[in-house]
Gaussian input, Z-matrix of N, CA and C with variables (Angstrom, degrees):
# hf/3-21g

backbone

0 1
 N
 C     1     B1
 C     2     B2     1     A1
 N     3     B3     2     A2     1     D1
 C     4     B4     3     A3     2     D2
 C     5     B5     4     A4     3     D3
 N     6     B6     5     A5     4     D4
 C     7     B7     6     A6     5     D5
 C     8     B8     7     A7     6     D6
 N     9     B9     8     A8     7     D7
 C    10    B10     9     A9     8     D8
 C    11    B11    10    A10     9     D9
 N    12    B12    11    A11    10    D10
 C    13    B13    12    A12    11    D11
 C    14    B14    13    A13    12    D12
 N    15    B15    14    A14    13    D13
 C    16    B16    15    A15    14    D14
 C    17    B17    16    A16    15    D15
 N    18    B18    17    A17    16    D16
 C    19    B19    18    A18    17    D17
 C    20    B20    19    A19    18    D18
 N    21    B21    20    A20    19    D19
 C    22    B22    21    A21    20    D20
 C    23    B23    22    A22    21    D21
 N    24    B24    23    A23    22    D22
 C    25    B25    24    A24    23    D23
 C    26    B26    25    A25    24    D24
 N    27    B27    26    A26    25    D25
 C    28    B28    27    A27    26    D26
 C    29    B29    28    A28    27    D27
 N    30    B30    29    A29    28    D28
 C    31    B31    30    A30    29    D29
 C    32    B32    31    A31    30    D30
 N    33    B33    32    A32    31    D31
 C    34    B34    33    A33    32    D32
 C    35    B35    34    A34    33    D33
 N    36    B36    35    A35    34    D34
 C    37    B37    36    A36    35    D35
 C    38    B38    37    A37    36    D36
 N    39    B39    38    A38    37    D37
 C    40    B40    39    A39    38    D38
 C    41    B41    40    A40    39    D39
 N    42    B42    41    A41    40    D40
 C    43    B43    42    A42    41    D41
 C    44    B44    43    A43    42    D42
 N    45    B45    44    A44    43    D43
 C    46    B46    45    A45    44    D44
 C    47    B47    46    A46    45    D45
 N    48    B48    47    A47    46    D46
 C    49    B49    48    A48    47    D47
 C    50    B50    49    A49    48    D48
 N    51    B51    50    A50    49    D49
 C    52    B52    51    A51    50    D50
 C    53    B53    52    A52    51    D51
 N    54    B54    53    A53    52    D52
 C    55    B55    54    A54    53    D53
 C    56    B56    55    A55    54    D54
 N    57    B57    56    A56    55    D55
 C    58    B58    57    A57    56    D56
 C    59    B59    58    A58    57    D57
 N    60    B60    59    A59    58    D58
 C    61    B61    60    A60    59    D59
 C    62    B62    61    A61    60    D60
 N    63    B63    62    A62    61    D61
 C    64    B64    63    A63    62    D62
 C    65    B65    64    A64    63    D63
 N    66    B66    65    A65    64    D64
 C    67    B67    66    A66    65    D65
 C    68    B68    67    A67    66    D66
 N    69    B69    68    A68    67    D67
 C    70    B70    69    A69    68    D68
 C    71    B71    70    A70    69    D69
 N    72    B72    71    A71    70    D70
 C    73    B73    72    A72    71    D71
 C    74    B74    73    A73    72    D72
 N    75    B75    74    A74    73    D73
 C    76    B76    75    A75    74    D74
 C    77    B77    76    A76    75    D75
 N    78    B78    77    A77    76    D76
 C    79    B79    78    A78    77    D77
 C    80    B80    79    A79    78    D78
 N    81    B81    80    A80    79    D79
 C    82    B82    81    A81    80    D80
 C    83    B83    82    A82    81    D81
 N    84    B84    83    A83    82    D82
 C    85    B85    84    A84    83    D83
 C    86    B86    85    A85    84    D84
 N    87    B87    86    A86    85    D85
 C    88    B88    87    A87    86    D86
 C    89    B89    88    A88    87    D87
 N    90    B90    89    A89    88    D88
 C    91    B91    90    A90    89    D89
 C    92    B92    91    A91    90    D90
 N    93    B93    92    A92    91    D91
 C    94    B94    93    A93    92    D92
 C    95    B95    94    A94    93    D93
 N    96    B96    95    A95    94    D94
 C    97    B97    96    A96    95    D95
 C    98    B98    97    A97    96    D96
 N    99    B99    98    A98    97    D97
 C   100   B100    99    A99    98    D98
 C   101   B101   100   A100    99    D99
 N   102   B102   101   A101   100   D100
 C   103   B103   102   A102   101   D101
 C   104   B104   103   A103   102   D102
 N   105   B105   104   A104   103   D103
 C   106   B106   105   A105   104   D104
 C   107   B107   106   A106   105   D105
 N   108   B108   107   A107   106   D106
 C   109   B109   108   A108   107   D107
 C   110   B110   109   A109   108   D108
 N   111   B111   110   A110   109   D109
 C   112   B112   111   A111   110   D110
 C   113   B113   112   A112   111   D111
 N   114   B114   113   A113   112   D112
 C   115   B115   114   A114   113   D113
 C   116   B116   115   A115   114   D114
 N   117   B117   116   A116   115   D115
 C   118   B118   117   A117   116   D116
 C   119   B119   118   A118   117   D117
 N   120   B120   119   A119   118   D118
 C   121   B121   120   A120   119   D119
 C   122   B122   121   A121   120   D120
 N   123   B123   122   A122   121   D121
 C   124   B124   123   A123   122   D122
 C   125   B125   124   A124   123   D123
 N   126   B126   125   A125   124   D124
 C   127   B127   126   A126   125   D125
 C   128   B128   127   A127   126   D126
 N   129   B129   128   A128   127   D127
 C   130   B130   129   A129   128   D128
 C   131   B131   130   A130   129   D129
 N   132   B132   131   A131   130   D130
 C   133   B133   132   A132   131   D131
 C   134   B134   133   A133   132   D132
 N   135   B135   134   A134   133   D133
 C   136   B136   135   A135   134   D134
 C   137   B137   136   A136   135   D135
 N   138   B138   137   A137   136   D136
 C   139   B139   138   A138   137   D137
 C   140   B140   139   A139   138   D138
 N   141   B141   140   A140   139   D139
 C   142   B142   141   A141   140   D140
 C   143   B143   142   A142   141   D141
 N   144   B144   143   A143   142   D142
 C   145   B145   144   A144   143   D143
 C   146   B146   145   A145   144   D144
 N   147   B147   146   A146   145   D145
 C   148   B148   147   A147   146   D146
 C   149   B149   148   A148   147   D147
 N   150   B150   149   A149   148   D148
 C   151   B151   150   A150   149   D149
 C   152   B152   151   A151   150   D150
 N   153   B153   152   A152   151   D151
 C   154   B154   153   A153   152   D152
 C   155   B155   154   A154   153   D153
 N   156   B156   155   A155   154   D154
 C   157   B157   156   A156   155   D155
 C   158   B158   157   A157   156   D156
 N   159   B159   158   A158   157   D157
 C   160   B160   159   A159   158   D158
 C   161   B161   160   A160   159   D159
 N   162   B162   161   A161   160   D160
 C   163   B163   162   A162   161   D161
 C   164   B164   163   A163   162   D162
 N   165   B165   164   A164   163   D163
 C   166   B166   165   A165   164   D164
 C   167   B167   166   A166   165   D165
 N   168   B168   167   A167   166   D166
 C   169   B169   168   A168   167   D167
 C   170   B170   169   A169   168   D168
 N   171   B171   170   A170   169   D169
 C   172   B172   171   A171   170   D170
 C   173   B173   172   A172   171   D171
 N   174   B174   173   A173   172   D172
 C   175   B175   174   A174   173   D173
 C   176   B176   175   A175   174   D174
 N   177   B177   176   A176   175   D175
 C   178   B178   177   A177   176   D176
 C   179   B179   178   A178   177   D177
 N   180   B180   179   A179   178   D178
 C   181   B181   180   A180   179   D179
 C   182   B182   181   A181   180   D180
 N   183   B183   182   A182   181   D181
 C   184   B184   183   A183   182   D182
 C   185   B185   184   A184   183   D183
 N   186   B186   185   A185   184   D184
 C   187   B187   186   A186   185   D185
 C   188   B188   187   A187   186   D186
 N   189   B189   188   A188   187   D187
 C   190   B190   189   A189   188   D188
 C   191   B191   190   A190   189   D189
 N   192   B192   191   A191   190   D190
 C   193   B193   192   A192   191   D191
 C   194   B194   193   A193   192   D192
 N   195   B195   194   A194   193   D193
 C   196   B196   195   A195   194   D194
 C   197   B197   196   A196   195   D195
 N   198   B198   197   A197   196   D196
 C   199   B199   198   A198   197   D197
 C   200   B200   199   A199   198   D198
 N   201   B201   200   A200   199   D199
 C   202   B202   201   A201   200   D200
 C   203   B203   202   A202   201   D201
 N   204   B204   203   A203   202   D202
 C   205   B205   204   A204   203   D203
 C   206   B206   205   A205   204   D204
 N   207   B207   206   A206   205   D205
 C   208   B208   207   A207   206   D206
 C   209   B209   208   A208   207   D207
 N   210   B210   209   A209   208   D208
 C   211   B211   210   A210   209   D209
 C   212   B212   211   A211   210   D210
 N   213   B213   212   A212   211   D211
 C   214   B214   213   A213   212   D212
 C   215   B215   214   A214   213   D213
 N   216   B216   215   A215   214   D214
 C   217   B217   216   A216   215   D215
 C   218   B218   217   A217   216   D216
 N   219   B219   218   A218   217   D217
 C   220   B220   219   A219   218   D218
 C   221   B221   220   A220   219   D219
 N   222   B222   221   A221   220   D220
 C   223   B223   222   A222   221   D221
 C   224   B224   223   A223   222   D222
 N   225   B225   224   A224   223   D223
 C   226   B226   225   A225   224   D224
 C   227   B227   226   A226   225   D225
 N   228   B228   227   A227   226   D226
 C   229   B229   228   A228   227   D227
 C   230   B230   229   A229   228   D228
 N   231   B231   230   A230   229   D229
 C   232   B232   231   A231   230   D230
 C   233   B233   232   A232   231   D231
 N   234   B234   233   A233   232   D232
 C   235   B235   234   A234   233   D233
 C   236   B236   235   A235   234   D234
 N   237   B237   236   A236   235   D235
 C   238   B238   237   A237   236   D236
 C   239   B239   238   A238   237   D237
 N   240   B240   239   A239   238   D238
 C   241   B241   240   A240   239   D239
 C   242   B242   241   A241   240   D240
 N   243   B243   242   A242   241   D241
 C   244   B244   243   A243   242   D242
 C   245   B245   244   A244   243   D243
 N   246   B246   245   A245   244   D244
 C   247   B247   246   A246   245   D245
 C   248   B248   247   A247   246   D246
 N   249   B249   248   A248   247   D247
 C   250   B250   249   A249   248   D248
 C   251   B251   250   A250   249   D249
 N   252   B252   251   A251   250   D250
 C   253   B253   252   A252   251   D251
 C   254   B254   253   A253   252   D252
 N   255   B255   254   A254   253   D253
 C   256   B256   255   A255   254   D254
 C   257   B257   256   A256   255   D255
 N   258   B258   257   A257   256   D256
 C   259   B259   258   A258   257   D257
 C   260   B260   259   A259   258   D258
 N   261   B261   260   A260   259   D259
 C   262   B262   261   A261   260   D260
 C   263   B263   262   A262   261   D261
 N   264   B264   263   A263   262   D262
 C   265   B265   264   A264   263   D263
 C   266   B266   265   A265   264   D264
 N   267   B267   266   A266   265   D265
 C   268   B268   267   A267   266   D266
 C   269   B269   268   A268   267   D267
 N   270   B270   269   A269   268   D268
 C   271   B271   270   A270   269   D269
 C   272   B272   271   A271   270   D270
 N   273   B273   272   A272   271   D271
 C   274   B274   273   A273   272   D272
 C   275   B275   274   A274   273   D273
 N   276   B276   275   A275   274   D274
 C   277   B277   276   A276   275   D275
 C   278   B278   277   A277   276   D276

   B1=1.4393
   B2=1.5191
   B3=1.3189
   B4=1.4602
   B5=1.5237
   B6=1.3138
   B7=1.4680
   B8=1.5323
   B9=1.3147
   B10=1.4671
   B11=1.5308
   B12=1.3143
   B13=1.4705
   B14=1.5338
   B15=1.3192
   B16=1.4662
   B17=1.5205
   B18=1.3112
   B19=1.4680
   B20=1.5323
   B21=1.3160
   B22=1.4672
   B23=1.5222
   B24=1.3247
   B25=1.4668
   B26=1.5263
   B27=1.3207
   B28=1.4646
   B29=1.5241
   B30=1.3228
   B31=1.4640
   B32=1.5267
   B33=1.3138
   B34=1.4633
   B35=1.5303
   B36=1.3208
   B37=1.4705
   B38=1.5214
   B39=1.3136
   B40=1.4608
   B41=1.5189
   B42=1.3261
   B43=1.4646
   B44=1.5223
   B45=1.3178
   B46=1.4581
   B47=1.5228
   B48=1.3088
   B49=1.4588
   B50=1.5263
   B51=1.2972
   B52=1.4633
   B53=1.5083
   B54=1.2969
   B55=1.4679
   B56=1.5246
   B57=1.3250
   B58=1.4488
   B59=1.5167
   B60=1.3336
   B61=1.4692
   B62=1.5203
   B63=1.3373
   B64=1.4626
   B65=1.5331
   B66=1.3220
   B67=1.4643
   B68=1.5270
   B69=1.3257
   B70=1.4575
   B71=1.5296
   B72=1.3317
   B73=1.4579
   B74=1.5279
   B75=1.3251
   B76=1.4633
   B77=1.5285
   B78=1.3172
   B79=1.4636
   B80=1.5298
   B81=1.3283
   B82=1.4597
   B83=1.5183
   B84=1.3217
   B85=1.4601
   B86=1.5197
   B87=1.3070
   B88=1.4623
   B89=1.5291
   B90=1.3285
   B91=1.4653
   B92=1.5229
   B93=1.3182
   B94=1.4617
   B95=1.5290
   B96=1.3181
   B97=1.4629
   B98=1.5316
   B99=1.3402
   B100=1.4653
   B101=1.5222
   B102=1.3180
   B103=1.4522
   B104=1.5100
   B105=1.3179
   B106=1.4601
   B107=1.5216
   B108=1.3063
   B109=1.4636
   B110=1.5236
   B111=1.3116
   B112=1.4567
   B113=1.5119
   B114=1.3250
   B115=1.4625
   B116=1.5171
   B117=1.3274
   B118=1.4478
   B119=1.5169
   B120=1.3151
   B121=1.4650
   B122=1.5263
   B123=1.3203
   B124=1.4606
   B125=1.5352
   B126=1.3277
   B127=1.4565
   B128=1.5085
   B129=1.3478
   B130=1.4564
   B131=1.5254
   B132=1.3014
   B133=1.4567
   B134=1.5220
   B135=1.3290
   B136=1.4602
   B137=1.5286
   B138=1.3150
   B139=1.4621
   B140=1.5183
   B141=1.2895
   B142=1.4609
   B143=1.5124
   B144=1.3069
   B145=1.4604
   B146=1.5260
   B147=1.3452
   B148=1.4607
   B149=1.5322
   B150=1.3283
   B151=1.4677
   B152=1.5282
   B153=1.3234
   B154=1.4680
   B155=1.5323
   B156=1.3315
   B157=1.4613
   B158=1.5309
   B159=1.3213
   B160=1.4571
   B161=1.5273
   B162=1.3262
   B163=1.4637
   B164=1.5279
   B165=1.3297
   B166=1.4665
   B167=1.5119
   B168=1.3458
   B169=1.4613
   B170=1.5270
   B171=1.3208
   B172=1.4641
   B173=1.5295
   B174=1.3189
   B175=1.4685
   B176=1.5226
   B177=1.3299
   B178=1.4668
   B179=1.5253
   B180=1.3281
   B181=1.4606
   B182=1.5298
   B183=1.3281
   B184=1.4680
   B185=1.5227
   B186=1.3239
   B187=1.4699
   B188=1.5290
   B189=1.3299
   B190=1.4701
   B191=1.5252
   B192=1.3342
   B193=1.4608
   B194=1.5250
   B195=1.3142
   B196=1.4692
   B197=1.5266
   B198=1.3277
   B199=1.4609
   B200=1.5224
   B201=1.3249
   B202=1.4691
   B203=1.5240
   B204=1.3282
   B205=1.4606
   B206=1.5290
   B207=1.3233
   B208=1.4668
   B209=1.5290
   B210=1.3226
   B211=1.4676
   B212=1.5246
   B213=1.3175
   B214=1.4614
   B215=1.5217
   B216=1.3255
   B217=1.4675
   B218=1.5258
   B219=1.3250
   B220=1.4585
   B221=1.5273
   B222=1.3225
   B223=1.4700
   B224=1.5250
   B225=1.3206
   B226=1.4562
   B227=1.5212
   B228=1.3277
   B229=1.4608
   B230=1.5250
   B231=1.3253
   B232=1.4619
   B233=1.5248
   B234=1.3219
   B235=1.4645
   B236=1.5261
   B237=1.3150
   B238=1.4554
   B239=1.5257
   B240=1.3084
   B241=1.4645
   B242=1.5272
   B243=1.3263
   B244=1.4577
   B245=1.5306
   B246=1.3101
   B247=1.4589
   B248=1.5328
   B249=1.3330
   B250=1.4660
   B251=1.5328
   B252=1.3361
   B253=1.4622
   B254=1.5216
   B255=1.3252
   B256=1.4672
   B257=1.5190
   B258=1.3230
   B259=1.4595
   B260=1.5219
   B261=1.3214
   B262=1.4574
   B263=1.5227
   B264=1.3194
   B265=1.4618
   B266=1.5329
   B267=1.3127
   B268=1.4657
   B269=1.5225
   B270=1.3238
   B271=1.4668
   B272=1.5109
   B273=1.3304
   B274=1.4583
   B275=1.5096
   B276=1.3079
   B277=1.4670
   B278=1.5083
   A1=111.49
   A2=117.13
   A3=121.89
   A4=111.11
   A5=117.41
   A6=121.43
   A7=110.18
   A8=117.53
   A9=121.33
   A10=110.15
   A11=116.79
   A12=120.64
   A13=110.92
   A14=117.04
   A15=120.85
   A16=111.26
   A17=116.82
   A18=120.71
   A19=110.28
   A20=116.87
   A21=120.64
   A22=111.29
   A23=117.67
   A24=120.94
   A25=111.37
   A26=116.46
   A27=120.48
   A28=110.46
   A29=117.45
   A30=121.30
   A31=111.15
   A32=117.20
   A33=120.65
   A34=111.87
   A35=117.58
   A36=120.18
   A37=109.97
   A38=117.60
   A39=120.86
   A40=112.59
   A41=116.18
   A42=119.30
   A43=111.43
   A44=116.13
   A45=119.93
   A46=111.41
   A47=117.73
   A48=121.11
   A49=112.28
   A50=117.01
   A51=119.85
   A52=113.44
   A53=117.91
   A54=121.06
   A55=111.77
   A56=117.16
   A57=120.60
   A58=113.86
   A59=117.11
   A60=119.08
   A61=112.55
   A62=119.81
   A63=117.67
   A64=113.19
   A65=116.99
   A66=119.61
   A67=110.75
   A68=117.02
   A69=120.81
   A70=111.04
   A71=116.32
   A72=120.33
   A73=110.71
   A74=117.01
   A75=120.83
   A76=111.01
   A77=117.14
   A78=120.40
   A79=109.68
   A80=116.68
   A81=120.69
   A82=112.03
   A83=117.07
   A84=120.43
   A85=111.32
   A86=116.28
   A87=120.31
   A88=111.09
   A89=116.64
   A90=120.14
   A91=110.98
   A92=116.57
   A93=120.20
   A94=110.69
   A95=117.05
   A96=120.54
   A97=110.95
   A98=116.89
   A99=119.16
   A100=111.59
   A101=116.55
   A102=120.24
   A103=114.56
   A104=117.69
   A105=120.71
   A106=110.85
   A107=114.31
   A108=118.60
   A109=108.76
   A110=115.35
   A111=119.66
   A112=111.24
   A113=114.07
   A114=120.67
   A115=107.78
   A116=115.81
   A117=121.02
   A118=112.58
   A119=116.40
   A120=121.70
   A121=111.78
   A122=117.12
   A123=120.59
   A124=112.65
   A125=118.35
   A126=122.15
   A127=114.79
   A128=118.24
   A129=120.12
   A130=110.13
   A131=115.79
   A132=121.36
   A133=108.89
   A134=115.43
   A135=119.80
   A136=108.84
   A137=116.26
   A138=120.43
   A139=112.46
   A140=118.41
   A141=121.40
   A142=111.83
   A143=115.13
   A144=122.13
   A145=107.89
   A146=118.62
   A147=120.70
   A148=113.57
   A149=117.67
   A150=120.03
   A151=110.62
   A152=117.49
   A153=120.48
   A154=110.57
   A155=116.20
   A156=119.86
   A157=109.71
   A158=117.59
   A159=121.38
   A160=111.23
   A161=116.92
   A162=120.68
   A163=110.38
   A164=116.69
   A165=120.17
   A166=111.87
   A167=116.81
   A168=120.06
   A169=111.83
   A170=117.52
   A171=120.87
   A172=110.88
   A173=116.64
   A174=120.34
   A175=110.16
   A176=117.75
   A177=120.84
   A178=110.69
   A179=116.85
   A180=120.71
   A181=111.24
   A182=116.95
   A183=120.39
   A184=110.39
   A185=117.14
   A186=121.02
   A187=109.86
   A188=117.35
   A189=120.67
   A190=111.01
   A191=117.38
   A192=120.92
   A193=111.69
   A194=117.28
   A195=120.94
   A196=110.19
   A197=117.78
   A198=121.17
   A199=110.76
   A200=117.56
   A201=120.71
   A202=110.49
   A203=117.54
   A204=120.68
   A205=111.18
   A206=117.14
   A207=120.45
   A208=110.87
   A209=117.31
   A210=119.83
   A211=111.59
   A212=117.06
   A213=119.62
   A214=111.64
   A215=117.25
   A216=120.29
   A217=110.78
   A218=116.52
   A219=120.03
   A220=111.16
   A221=117.28
   A222=121.06
   A223=113.00
   A224=118.81
   A225=121.08
   A226=112.70
   A227=118.64
   A228=121.29
   A229=111.28
   A230=117.44
   A231=121.12
   A232=110.52
   A233=116.81
   A234=120.39
   A235=110.20
   A236=117.14
   A237=120.48
   A238=111.07
   A239=117.63
   A240=121.60
   A241=111.40
   A242=116.89
   A243=120.33
   A244=113.38
   A245=119.17
   A246=121.37
   A247=113.64
   A248=116.73
   A249=122.67
   A250=111.50
   A251=115.18
   A252=121.96
   A253=108.22
   A254=116.08
   A255=120.73
   A256=107.82
   A257=116.84
   A258=121.89
   A259=110.78
   A260=115.92
   A261=121.86
   A262=108.36
   A263=118.69
   A264=119.81
   A265=114.28
   A266=117.95
   A267=121.41
   A268=108.81
   A269=116.07
   A270=120.71
   A271=114.90
   A272=118.18
   A273=120.90
   A274=110.18
   A275=115.71
   A276=120.73
   A277=109.59
   D1=-23.06
   D2=-180.00
   D3=-65.27
   D4=-35.84
   D5=-179.92
   D6=-68.04
   D7=-42.09
   D8=179.56
   D9=-63.81
   D10=-40.12
   D11=178.38
   D12=-64.85
   D13=-41.54
   D14=178.68
   D15=-65.60
   D16=-42.55
   D17=178.99
   D18=-63.72
   D19=-39.14
   D20=178.46
   D21=-64.14
   D22=-42.00
   D23=178.17
   D24=-62.74
   D25=-44.99
   D26=179.50
   D27=-64.30
   D28=-39.60
   D29=178.68
   D30=-63.47
   D31=-44.24
   D32=-179.23
   D33=-66.01
   D34=-42.77
   D35=178.04
   D36=-66.75
   D37=-38.81
   D38=177.47
   D39=-63.40
   D40=-40.83
   D41=176.83
   D42=-67.45
   D43=-40.78
   D44=-179.04
   D45=-65.00
   D46=-49.27
   D47=-177.41
   D48=-85.07
   D49=-32.72
   D50=-177.67
   D51=-76.85
   D52=-41.37
   D53=179.62
   D54=-108.96
   D55=-24.23
   D56=-176.77
   D57=-71.97
   D58=-41.53
   D59=-179.56
   D60=-66.30
   D61=-46.09
   D62=175.58
   D63=-62.41
   D64=-35.01
   D65=177.08
   D66=-67.27
   D67=-40.30
   D68=176.98
   D69=-64.81
   D70=-39.62
   D71=176.39
   D72=-62.51
   D73=-40.15
   D74=178.16
   D75=-64.45
   D76=-37.92
   D77=176.34
   D78=-64.54
   D79=-39.97
   D80=176.89
   D81=-62.73
   D82=-40.59
   D83=176.54
   D84=-63.40
   D85=-41.45
   D86=179.77
   D87=-65.12
   D88=-42.34
   D89=177.86
   D90=-64.21
   D91=-41.92
   D92=179.65
   D93=-64.86
   D94=-39.68
   D95=179.29
   D96=-65.50
   D97=-39.24
   D98=177.81
   D99=-68.73
   D100=-27.07
   D101=-179.13
   D102=-86.24
   D103=-15.22
   D104=-178.03
   D105=-85.77
   D106=148.77
   D107=175.99
   D108=-90.59
   D109=156.58
   D110=-179.64
   D111=175.42
   D112=-172.94
   D113=-179.19
   D114=-103.57
   D115=130.08
   D116=179.42
   D117=-78.04
   D118=178.75
   D119=-178.81
   D120=-66.79
   D121=-28.52
   D122=-179.49
   D123=-91.08
   D124=4.82
   D125=176.29
   D126=93.37
   D127=0.15
   D128=179.18
   D129=-82.81
   D130=149.26
   D131=179.73
   D132=-97.17
   D133=125.70
   D134=177.83
   D135=-102.90
   D136=144.67
   D137=-177.38
   D138=-85.99
   D139=-27.50
   D140=-179.45
   D141=83.93
   D142=170.78
   D143=-177.82
   D144=-122.85
   D145=112.99
   D146=-178.31
   D147=-62.59
   D148=-29.36
   D149=178.65
   D150=-67.33
   D151=-38.55
   D152=177.80
   D153=-67.00
   D154=-38.43
   D155=178.20
   D156=-64.63
   D157=-42.10
   D158=177.94
   D159=-64.41
   D160=-39.23
   D161=176.59
   D162=-63.03
   D163=-41.22
   D164=176.79
   D165=-59.96
   D166=-44.10
   D167=178.06
   D168=-65.34
   D169=-36.31
   D170=177.53
   D171=-64.99
   D172=-40.27
   D173=177.98
   D174=-66.64
   D175=-40.34
   D176=176.17
   D177=-60.83
   D178=-39.06
   D179=179.50
   D180=-65.17
   D181=-39.72
   D182=178.12
   D183=-64.11
   D184=-44.58
   D185=179.37
   D186=-62.42
   D187=-44.42
   D188=179.19
   D189=-63.37
   D190=-39.61
   D191=178.75
   D192=-63.52
   D193=-41.34
   D194=178.15
   D195=-64.20
   D196=-41.77
   D197=-179.33
   D198=-65.83
   D199=-45.65
   D200=179.86
   D201=-64.35
   D202=-41.62
   D203=178.17
   D204=-62.83
   D205=-40.79
   D206=178.50
   D207=-64.40
   D208=-41.90
   D209=178.33
   D210=-65.08
   D211=-40.48
   D212=177.16
   D213=-66.61
   D214=-36.12
   D215=177.38
   D216=-65.36
   D217=-41.41
   D218=-179.90
   D219=-65.69
   D220=-37.03
   D221=-175.39
   D222=-99.58
   D223=13.22
   D224=-175.11
   D225=-60.69
   D226=-40.14
   D227=-179.55
   D228=-66.29
   D229=-41.15
   D230=179.80
   D231=-66.98
   D232=-42.60
   D233=178.33
   D234=-63.32
   D235=-40.16
   D236=178.42
   D237=-67.57
   D238=-40.14
   D239=-178.17
   D240=-65.97
   D241=-48.37
   D242=-174.41
   D243=-85.82
   D244=-34.08
   D245=-173.85
   D246=-112.19
   D247=-7.52
   D248=-178.86
   D249=56.13
   D250=41.69
   D251=177.68
   D252=-117.78
   D253=123.69
   D254=175.16
   D255=-94.82
   D256=107.85
   D257=-179.11
   D258=-76.67
   D259=-41.36
   D260=179.30
   D261=-110.38
   D262=148.49
   D263=-177.58
   D264=-78.03
   D265=-0.65
   D266=-178.01
   D267=-145.36
   D268=168.03
   D269=174.52
   D270=92.88
   D271=22.45
   D272=179.44
   D273=-109.97
   D274=150.01
   D275=178.88
   D276=-100.20

């Protein structure tokens, strides 16, 4: 039963990070587009919503933070070996 539990955890994290981050980025793009001003297809000028634009930027920041954290986690051993800096308090050999 331990193997099934491990496979389930890996599947859930893979779905969250593998499909969740691009979906979150798409939501951020949609919010930013609703918040931006511009000319519509019929020639009318829309003013946009600054709160939606700010929400889009906040979502972009969350996605960027997750990506940077993942890259630092992957390279933590190399950074520790060459620079003697422990970025995370755990996970070192």
